[in-house]
C-alpha positions, 0 to 999 in steps of 0.5 A: 637300275638305280635304286632311286629309279626302282623306288619310283617304279615300286611306288607307282606300282603300289599306287596302281593297286589302289582301287578308288580310281578304277571304281569311280571309272566303272560308275562313269562307264555304267552311267555313260553307256546308258545315255550316250553312244560309245564314242561319247563314252570313250571321250568321257573316259579319256578325259577322266583318265587324263584328269587323274594322271595330271593331278598325280603328275603335278602332285609328284612334281610339287611334293618333290620340289617341296621336299627339296626346298625344306630338306635342301635335298633328299629326306634324311634317314630319320625322316625316312624312318618315319616314312617307313613306319607310315608305310607299314601302318598303311599296309595294315590299314589296307588289310584291315579296312580298305574294303568294307565287309560284304560281297561288294567292292565298297571302299573305306571312304566316309559315306558322304564322300562316297555318295558325292563321288557316285553322284558326280560319276552318274551325272557327268555329261561333259569332258570338263566334268569327266576331267574334274571327276578324275582329279576328284578320285585322285584327291580322295585317295590321298590318305593312301597315296600321299606317302607314295607320292612323297617317297617317289618325289624324294627319290626323283630329286636324287636322280640326275636332271635328265631322268627326273622328268622321265621318272615323273612320267613313269610314276604317273603312267604306272598309277593310271595303268589299271584305268588304261587297261580297263578302257582297252578291256571294255573296248575289246568287248568285256562288259562293266558287269564282267569287270565288276564281277572280277573285282568282287571275286578277287578283292581279297587278293587285291587287298593282300597284294596292295598291303604287301606292296606297301611292306616291300616298299618300306623294306626297300627304303629301309635297306637301301636308303636308311641302313645304307646311309647309316 
């Protein structure tokens, strides 16, 4: 496998480990199932996932294009060294404060932002609102995902043109894979309470895993993009 394609895969996997998108989807599920028939809820969930995926895919494409224009190609080793430093800092941040303390899955978001997202998830009634909520959740996670999108975009522009669209699609699908899995799990009979209990029970594991993911991505960039170019 080409190293650049592997970087895209790894960045997408790390993106998928973050929890804001799935947390917001759980709130949407809980609110919708109390007001609508299951068919209506599935439509809202589908549009939420599509909104999240669309903004992710567009972001990767746009960032890759911007990097190409500014750098006339890939980022140079000096810029990638800064990226590696940011990835390490994010790994430490995930371990330190991504989840708030206590037996809950409350995340790092400022209280006002968290309240707004919760409110929108609870009052979402239409497919358009669900689509916008998916985009909002994607945007709110940007402090942790923008560097992953930069890494993926930088590697995508290094791929042959025939693989670039495929790489964007792969990153996008990986980023929303937990949302798709949760949709299937709920449809197969698991309740929202079951899913939330699992998240609370395993939040420390998920936190450690996400931090390790950032570090592995940083190490891979250092070994195959920076030192190899030196």
